C-alpha positions in Angstrom: -3.0 8.7 -14.7 -5.3 9.4 -11.8 -8.4 9.2 -14.1 -7.4 5.7 -15.0 -7.1 4.7 -11.3 -10.5 6.1 -10.5 -12.0 4.3 -13.5 -10.4 1.0 -12.5 -11.6 1.5 -8.9 -15.1 2.2 -10.0 -15.2 -0.8 -12.2 -13.9 -3.1 -9.5 -15.9 -1.8 -6.5 -19.1 -3.7 -7.2 -17.2 -7.0 -7.1 -15.2 -6.4 -3.9 -16.1 -7.6 -0.5 -14.4 -5.9 2.4 -13.6 -8.0 5.5 -11.1 -8.0 8.3 -8.7 -8.1 9.9 -6.9 -5.3 8.2 -3.2 -6.2 8.2 -1.0 -3.8 6.2 2.4 -5.0 7.1 2.5 -8.0 4.8 1.8 -5.9 1.7 4.1 -3.1 2.8 6.9 -5.7 3.3 6.1 -7.4 0.0 6.4 -4.1 -2.1 9.5 -3.1 0.0 11.3 -6.3 -1.2 10.8 -5.2 -4.8 12.0 -1.7 -4.0 15.1 -3.2 -2.2 15.9 -5.3 -5.2 15.7 -2.2 -7.4 18.4 -0.5 -5.3 20.8 -3.3 -6.2 20.8 -2.2 -9.8 23.6 0.1 -11.0 21.2 2.8 -12.3 18.2 3.9 -10.1 15.5 3.3 -12.7 12.5 2.2 -10.6 10.2 3.8 -8.0 7.3 2.1 -6.4 4.0 3.5 -5.2 1.8 1.4 -3.0 -1.8 2.5 -2.9 -3.9 0.9 -0.2 -7.6 1.5 -0.2 -9.2 0.3 3.1 -12.5 0.4 4.9 -11.2 -0.5 8.3 -8.8 0.3 11.1 -5.3 -1.2 10.8 -5.3 -4.4 12.9 -1.5 -4.8 13.0 -0.5 -1.2 13.7 2.9 -2.0 15.4 4.0 -4.3 12.6 2.8 -1.8 10.0 4.6 1.1 11.7 7.8 -0.9 11.7 7.4 -1.9 8.0 6.8 1.7 7.0 9.8 2.9 8.9 12.0 0.2 7.2 10.5 1.0 3.8 11.2 4.8 4.3 14.8 4.1 3.2 13.7 2.6 -0.1 12.5 4.1 -3.4 8.9 3.8 -2.6 5.9 5.8 -1.4 2.9 4.4 0.5 -0.5 6.0 0.2 -3.4 4.8 2.4 -6.9 6.0 1.6 -9.7 5.2 4.0 -13.2 4.8 2.7 -16.4 4.6 4.7 -17.3 5.5 8.3 -14.5 3.8 10.2 -12.1 5.7 12.5 -9.0 6.0 10.4 
């Protein structure tokens, strides 16, 4: 559940170094491929949730916008959470 996600994030945070550029389209496209494969199955049994936690502005906004629009037809949700003082 959400509590487990928060605990995992808290445990990992001291070991993470944030850096740029912040390109989201590659990971959106990667997860979208899994979701597209799931639609090929006879029974719709999988749904994907991509959670992106970022400290920066999206560097590839046009590519990300295109990837999100393409993924909108698939069994997946994308959640982007901004942390820090950047202009999200």
